[in-house]
C-alpha positions, 0 to 999 in steps of 0.5 A: 453487480457490486456486493457489500460485505461487513468485513474481510471474510475468510473467502475474501482473504484467501482471494486477497492473498492470492493476488500478486499485486494490488492498487492503492488510491488516495487523494488530498483535499485539493490536488492530484489523486494518487493511484499506485500499483503495489506488489512485492512478495510479502508486502501486504498483511490482513491483520484482522476482519477490518484491518490490513497493512502494507509495506511501503517501500521507497518510491519516486514520490510519497503521495499516499503518506501525504494524503493520509496525513491530511485526511486519511482516506484510502482505497485498496483494490485487488483484481483477478487476472486469472481464470475466475474474475473478481474485483475487491475494494477495500475502503477505509482510513489509513495512517503511515507508521514510521520507525519512530512510532511505538507500533513500528516494531510489532507491525514491521515484524510481520513483513520481510526485511526489505531494504529501503522500508519507508513506512508501513500503511495501516488501514482500518477498513470501513467497507469491503466491496466485490464486483464481477471483474468480467472486463479485466483481461486474463494475464499470466504473471512472469515473476517479481521485479527485483529492481527496487530492492537491488536499487535500495541495497546499492544505495545503502541506508544513508543513500536511501535516507538522502533520497527520501530528504530530496524526493519523498519529504513532500508530496508532488503537490507540496504536502508534508509526508511526515517522513521525518520528525517535525515536518 
């Protein structure tokens, strides 16, 4: 029942934009596979028929950046929890864009000014696949959590950077994340 698409069509873009959350999967050449839920308001952007980006805020780890630095492989999944079932996967290659990078300012302008912005993940989409989603339960969104934003505001820029140095400079498997120059 899977259907392959060459690009993110207008209908698929509408579906993506209507989803309150998505999932990001990456894997190193050896080590743990990472699968992370994402979903703060305004944290995902469609930049073209085969190009997307998402804002990657501070988290307990920085696996996505480390894995992308190693091999670039990434899968993004959107699924409907509403009335009409559908699962959409974007397969591609990605890279972490940091404030020190030349394209940061342009990309950052597309996203809300959340505190604790760690990086933006830019993805060149190579395959778009949809499937039925008949096994996904229907659920209703109760609302967005403010916990992460509140935490970053309380920490302040210096506190967030200290947290990055302690918790986000290396992946769980010890791979450098590229968060700081020279690592």
